[in-house]
C-alpha positions as CSV (number, residue, x, y, z in Angstrom):
1,M,16.8,-72.6,-96.6
2,N,14.6,-69.9,-94.9
3,I,11.0,-71.0,-94.1
4,R,9.8,-67.8,-95.2
5,V,11.1,-68.4,-98.8
6,I,9.6,-71.8,-98.7
7,L,6.2,-70.5,-97.6
8,V,6.4,-67.9,-100.6
9,L,7.5,-70.5,-103.3
10,A,4.7,-72.8,-102.0
11,W,2.3,-69.9,-102.1
12,T,3.3,-68.7,-105.5
13,L,3.0,-72.4,-106.8
14,S,-0.2,-73.0,-105.5
15,L,-1.6,-69.4,-106.9
16,A,0.0,-70.2,-110.4
17,T,-1.9,-73.6,-110.2
18,A,-5.2,-72.2,-109.5
19,L,-4.9,-69.4,-112.0
20,L,-3.9,-71.8,-114.6
21,A,-6.9,-74.4,-113.8
22,S,-9.4,-71.7,-113.7
23,R,-8.5,-70.2,-117.2
24,P,-11.0,-70.9,-119.8
25,Q,-10.0,-73.4,-122.7
26,Q,-8.9,-71.6,-125.8
27,K,-10.7,-72.3,-129.0
28,R,-10.0,-72.5,-132.8
29,P,-12.0,-73.1,-135.7
30,I,-12.6,-76.3,-137.1
31,R,-10.6,-77.3,-140.3
32,E,-12.3,-78.7,-143.4
33,T,-9.8,-81.9,-143.1
34,E,-11.4,-82.2,-139.6
35,I,-14.9,-82.2,-140.7
36,N,-14.2,-84.6,-143.4
37,A,-12.6,-86.9,-140.9
38,V,-15.5,-86.6,-138.4
39,I,-17.8,-87.7,-141.5
40,E,-15.6,-90.7,-142.1
41,A,-15.4,-91.6,-138.6
42,I,-19.3,-91.6,-138.4
43,Q,-19.6,-93.7,-141.8
44,D,-16.8,-96.3,-140.7
45,E,-18.7,-96.8,-137.4
46,I,-22.0,-97.4,-139.3
47,Y,-20.6,-99.9,-141.6
48,D,-18.5,-101.4,-138.9
49,L,-21.2,-102.1,-136.7
50,K,-23.6,-103.2,-139.6
51,L,-26.0,-100.4,-138.9
52,E,-26.6,-99.3,-142.5
53,K,-29.8,-101.3,-142.9
54,D,-31.4,-99.2,-140.0
55,F,-30.9,-95.9,-142.1
56,F,-33.5,-97.2,-144.8
57,S,-35.9,-94.2,-145.6
58,V,-34.1,-92.0,-142.8
59,G,-32.4,-89.4,-145.0
60,T,-33.4,-88.3,-148.6
61,T,-32.2,-90.6,-151.4
62,T,-30.0,-90.0,-154.3
63,K,-31.6,-90.0,-157.8
64,D,-28.9,-92.5,-159.1
65,N,-28.9,-94.9,-156.3
66,R,-32.1,-95.7,-153.9
67,D,-29.7,-97.3,-151.5
68,Q,-28.1,-94.2,-150.6
69,E,-29.4,-92.2,-147.9
70,I,-28.2,-88.4,-147.5
71,L,-28.2,-87.2,-144.0
72,N,-27.3,-83.8,-142.2
73,V,-24.5,-83.4,-139.9
74,Y,-23.9,-80.4,-137.7
75,L,-20.3,-79.6,-136.3
76,Q,-19.4,-77.2,-133.4
77,P,-17.5,-74.6,-135.3
78,D,-15.0,-74.6,-132.7
79,V,-12.4,-77.1,-131.3
80,M,-11.3,-77.0,-127.8
81,E,-7.6,-76.7,-127.1
82,D,-7.7,-80.4,-125.8
83,S,-9.0,-81.4,-129.3
84,R,-12.5,-82.0,-128.4
85,S,-15.7,-80.8,-130.0
86,W,-19.3,-81.9,-130.6
87,V,-21.3,-83.2,-133.4
88,I,-25.2,-83.8,-133.9
89,Y,-26.3,-86.4,-136.4
90,K,-28.7,-89.2,-136.7
91,L,-27.1,-92.6,-135.8
92,M,-29.9,-95.2,-136.2
93,P,-31.5,-97.0,-134.5
94,D,-30.6,-94.6,-131.5
95,G,-32.2,-91.4,-133.5
96,E,-30.3,-88.0,-133.4
97,I,-27.6,-87.6,-131.0
98,L,-25.2,-85.0,-129.5
99,R,-21.8,-86.6,-129.4
100,M,-18.5,-85.6,-128.3
101,Y,-15.3,-86.5,-130.3
102,E,-11.5,-86.0,-130.1
103,I,-9.1,-85.3,-132.6
104,G,-5.8,-87.3,-132.2
105,R,-2.3,-85.9,-133.2
106,S,-2.4,-87.8,-136.3
107,G,-5.7,-86.0,-137.1
108,R,-7.9,-89.3,-136.8
109,I,-11.1,-88.8,-135.1
110,Y,-12.1,-90.8,-132.1
111,L,-16.0,-90.6,-131.4
112,H,-17.0,-90.9,-127.9
113,G,-19.6,-93.4,-126.5
114,K,-21.0,-96.4,-128.0
115,P,-23.9,-96.6,-130.1
116,G,-26.8,-98.1,-127.9
117,E,-25.4,-96.8,-124.7
118,F,-26.2,-93.2,-125.2
119,R,-28.2,-91.9,-122.0
120,I,-29.1,-88.4,-120.8
121,T,-26.5,-89.0,-117.8
122,Q,-23.5,-89.5,-120.4
123,P,-21.8,-86.7,-122.2
124,D,-23.3,-87.9,-125.6
125,Y,-27.1,-88.3,-125.5
126,P,-30.1,-88.3,-127.8
127,T,-31.2,-84.8,-128.8
128,V,-34.7,-85.6,-127.7
129,F,-33.7,-84.8,-124.3
130,M,-32.3,-81.2,-125.2
131,D,-34.4,-78.2,-125.3
132,D,-36.0,-77.7,-128.6
133,D,-35.1,-73.9,-129.0
134,E,-31.6,-74.7,-128.0
135,L,-31.3,-77.7,-130.4
136,C,-32.6,-75.5,-133.2
137,K,-30.1,-72.7,-132.2
138,L,-27.0,-75.0,-132.5
139,K,-28.3,-76.6,-136.0
140,H,-28.6,-73.0,-137.1
141,D,-25.1,-71.9,-135.7
142,W,-22.9,-75.0,-136.1
143,V,-21.3,-76.0,-139.4
144,R,-23.8,-78.0,-141.5
145,R,-22.6,-80.9,-144.1
146,H,-24.1,-83.9,-145.4
147,F,-23.1,-87.5,-145.2
148,V,-24.1,-90.6,-147.3
149,V,-25.0,-93.8,-145.8
150,D,-25.4,-96.7,-148.4
151,T,-28.0,-99.2,-147.0
152,N,-26.5,-101.9,-149.4
153,P,-22.9,-101.1,-149.2
154,S,-20.2,-103.0,-151.3
155,A,-18.0,-105.5,-149.6
156,E,-15.2,-103.2,-150.5
157,L,-16.7,-100.2,-148.8
158,V,-17.2,-102.3,-145.6
159,A,-13.8,-103.8,-145.6
160,A,-12.2,-100.3,-145.8
161,A,-14.4,-98.9,-143.2
162,R,-13.7,-102.0,-140.6
163,A,-10.1,-101.5,-141.6
164,R,-10.0,-97.7,-140.4
165,Q,-12.3,-98.8,-137.1
166,R,-9.7,-101.3,-136.3
167,A,-7.0,-98.6,-136.5
168,R,-8.9,-96.2,-134.7
169,R,-9.6,-98.9,-131.8
170,K,-5.6,-99.8,-131.8
171,A,-4.4,-96.5,-131.6
172,Y,-7.0,-95.2,-128.9
Protein backbone atom coordinates (compact mmCIF):
# COMPACT_ATOMS: atom_id res chain seq x y z
CA MET A 1 0.00 0.00 0.00
CA ASN A 2 1.20 3.48 -0.79
CA ILE A 3 2.41 5.54 2.20
CA ARG A 4 0.24 8.46 1.07
CA VAL A 5 -2.88 6.31 1.29
CA ILE A 6 -1.96 5.23 4.79
CA LEU A 7 -1.31 8.84 5.86
CA VAL A 8 -4.61 10.02 4.36
CA LEU A 9 -6.51 7.22 6.08
CA ALA A 10 -4.85 7.97 9.42
CA TRP A 11 -5.55 11.70 9.06
CA THR A 12 -9.19 11.04 8.10
CA LEU A 13 -9.67 8.69 11.08
CA SER A 14 -8.15 11.15 13.55
CA LEU A 15 -10.28 14.00 12.15
CA ALA A 16 -13.46 11.92 12.40
CA THR A 17 -12.60 10.91 15.96
CA ALA A 18 -11.96 14.53 16.96
CA LEU A 19 -15.22 15.70 15.38
CA LEU A 20 -17.26 12.99 17.09
CA ALA A 21 -15.63 13.64 20.44
CA SER A 22 -16.31 17.38 20.28
CA ARG A 23 -19.96 17.19 19.24
CA PRO A 24 -22.42 18.15 21.98
CA GLN A 25 -24.46 15.39 23.53
CA GLN A 26 -27.97 15.08 22.24
CA LYS A 27 -30.84 15.58 24.68
CA ARG A 28 -34.38 14.35 24.82
CA PRO A 29 -37.28 15.23 27.13
CA ILE A 30 -37.67 13.17 30.27
CA ARG A 31 -40.61 10.75 30.15
CA GLU A 32 -43.31 10.52 32.83
CA THR A 33 -42.39 6.86 33.44
CA GLU A 34 -38.79 7.93 34.11
CA ILE A 35 -39.95 10.63 36.53
CA ASN A 36 -41.94 8.02 38.45
CA ALA A 37 -38.96 5.64 38.41
CA VAL A 38 -36.64 8.34 39.80
CA ILE A 39 -39.09 9.04 42.62
CA GLU A 40 -39.35 5.31 43.37
CA ALA A 41 -35.53 5.00 43.46
CA ILE A 42 -35.31 7.93 45.89
CA GLN A 43 -37.96 6.43 48.18
CA ASP A 44 -36.42 2.94 47.97
CA GLU A 45 -33.01 4.26 49.01
CA ILE A 46 -34.53 6.11 51.97
CA TYR A 47 -36.29 2.99 53.29
CA ASP A 48 -33.40 0.65 52.48
CA LEU A 49 -30.95 2.82 54.45
CA LYS A 50 -33.47 3.40 57.27
CA LEU A 51 -33.42 7.17 56.80
CA GLU A 52 -37.19 7.66 57.00
CA LYS A 53 -37.16 8.84 60.65
CA ASP A 54 -34.83 11.71 59.64
CA PHE A 55 -37.65 13.14 57.52
CA PHE A 56 -39.93 13.84 60.49
CA SER A 57 -41.26 17.44 60.12
CA VAL A 58 -39.16 18.10 57.00
CA GLY A 59 -42.03 18.29 54.52
CA THR A 60 -45.71 18.91 54.86
CA THR A 61 -47.86 16.16 56.32
CA THR A 62 -51.03 14.73 54.87
CA LYS A 63 -54.30 15.27 56.67
CA ASP A 64 -54.99 11.55 56.73
CA ASN A 65 -51.62 10.41 58.01
CA ARG A 66 -49.28 12.54 60.12
CA ASP A 67 -46.47 10.01 59.48
CA GLN A 68 -46.36 10.87 55.77
CA GLU A 69 -44.10 13.76 54.79
CA ILE A 70 -44.65 15.29 51.34
CA LEU A 71 -41.54 16.75 49.72
CA ASN A 72 -40.71 18.44 46.43
CA VAL A 73 -38.43 16.88 43.85
CA TYR A 74 -37.11 18.78 40.82
CA LEU A 75 -36.00 16.90 37.72
CA GLN A 76 -33.93 18.26 34.87
CA PRO A 77 -36.36 18.32 31.93
CA ASP A 78 -33.85 16.77 29.54
CA VAL A 79 -32.00 13.45 29.56
CA MET A 80 -28.59 13.27 27.87
CA GLU A 81 -28.00 10.69 25.18
CA ASP A 82 -25.92 8.67 27.66
CA SER A 83 -29.12 8.35 29.77
CA ARG A 84 -27.91 10.61 32.56
CA SER A 85 -29.70 13.52 34.15
CA TRP A 86 -29.99 15.44 37.43
CA VAL A 87 -32.46 15.76 40.27
CA ILE A 88 -32.76 18.11 43.28
CA TYR A 89 -34.46 16.95 46.47
CA LYS A 90 -34.11 16.74 50.23
CA LEU A 91 -32.31 13.64 51.42
CA MET A 92 -32.06 13.75 55.17
CA PRO A 93 -29.89 14.04 57.13
CA ASP A 94 -27.71 15.48 54.31
CA GLY A 95 -30.23 18.20 53.42
CA GLU A 96 -31.11 19.26 49.90
CA ILE A 97 -28.85 17.79 47.21
CA LEU A 98 -28.18 18.03 43.51
CA ARG A 99 -27.73 14.46 42.34
CA MET A 100 -26.97 12.73 39.09
CA TYR A 101 -28.79 9.57 38.06
CA GLU A 102 -28.63 7.14 35.18
CA ILE A 103 -31.45 5.38 33.37
CA GLY A 104 -30.60 1.74 32.67
CA ARG A 105 -31.67 -0.07 29.52
CA SER A 106 -34.54 -1.67 31.42
CA GLY A 107 -35.72 1.75 32.62
CA ARG A 108 -34.38 1.13 36.13
CA ILE A 109 -32.93 4.22 37.79
CA TYR A 110 -29.47 4.23 39.34
CA LEU A 111 -28.78 7.14 41.70
CA HIS A 112 -25.18 8.36 41.68
CA GLY A 113 -23.22 8.70 44.89
CA LYS A 114 -24.01 7.53 48.39
CA PRO A 115 -25.89 9.34 51.16
CA GLY A 116 -23.49 10.79 53.70
CA GLU A 117 -20.73 11.13 51.08
CA PHE A 118 -21.94 14.18 49.13
CA ARG A 119 -19.16 16.76 48.85
CA ILE A 120 -18.68 19.87 46.73
CA THR A 121 -15.82 18.07 44.98
CA GLN A 122 -18.19 15.34 43.75
CA PRO A 123 -20.75 15.41 40.91
CA ASP A 124 -23.47 15.15 43.59
CA TYR A 125 -23.42 17.75 46.32
CA PRO A 126 -25.53 19.71 48.80
CA THR A 127 -27.32 22.66 47.21
CA VAL A 128 -26.03 24.92 49.99
CA PHE A 129 -22.86 25.19 47.84
CA MET A 130 -24.83 26.47 44.84
CA ASP A 131 -25.46 30.08 43.95
CA ASP A 132 -28.91 30.99 45.31
CA ASP A 133 -30.08 32.58 42.05
CA GLU A 134 -28.95 29.58 40.00
CA LEU A 135 -30.71 27.17 42.38
CA CYS A 136 -33.93 29.20 42.21
CA LYS A 137 -33.71 29.25 38.41
CA LEU A 138 -33.25 25.47 38.24
CA LYS A 139 -36.21 24.90 40.56
CA HIS A 140 -38.32 27.21 38.43
CA ASP A 141 -37.29 25.67 35.08
CA TRP A 142 -37.13 22.00 36.02
CA VAL A 143 -40.03 19.56 36.31
CA ARG A 144 -41.46 19.67 39.83
CA ARG A 145 -43.17 16.69 41.38
CA HIS A 146 -43.79 15.47 44.93
CA PHE A 147 -42.78 12.34 46.76
CA VAL A 148 -43.92 10.93 50.07
CA VAL A 149 -41.80 9.53 52.86
CA ASP A 150 -43.63 7.53 55.49
CA THR A 151 -41.75 8.09 58.75
CA ASN A 152 -43.43 5.01 60.18
CA PRO A 153 -43.56 2.64 57.19
CA SER A 154 -45.13 -0.78 57.16
CA ALA A 155 -42.88 -3.83 57.06
CA GLU A 156 -44.27 -4.63 53.59
CA LEU A 157 -43.31 -1.21 52.22
CA VAL A 158 -39.78 -1.51 53.56
CA ALA A 159 -39.38 -5.09 52.29
CA ALA A 160 -40.50 -4.10 48.78
CA ALA A 161 -38.14 -1.10 48.74
CA ARG A 162 -35.21 -3.23 49.89
CA ALA A 163 -35.95 -5.87 47.24
CA ARG A 164 -35.88 -3.22 44.49
CA GLN A 165 -32.65 -1.76 45.91
CA ARG A 166 -31.02 -5.21 45.92
CA ALA A 167 -32.04 -5.62 42.27
CA ARG A 168 -30.49 -2.23 41.43
CA ARG A 169 -27.21 -3.08 43.18
CA LYS A 170 -27.09 -6.50 41.52
CA ALA A 171 -27.73 -5.08 38.03
CA TYR A 172 -25.33 -2.15 38.37
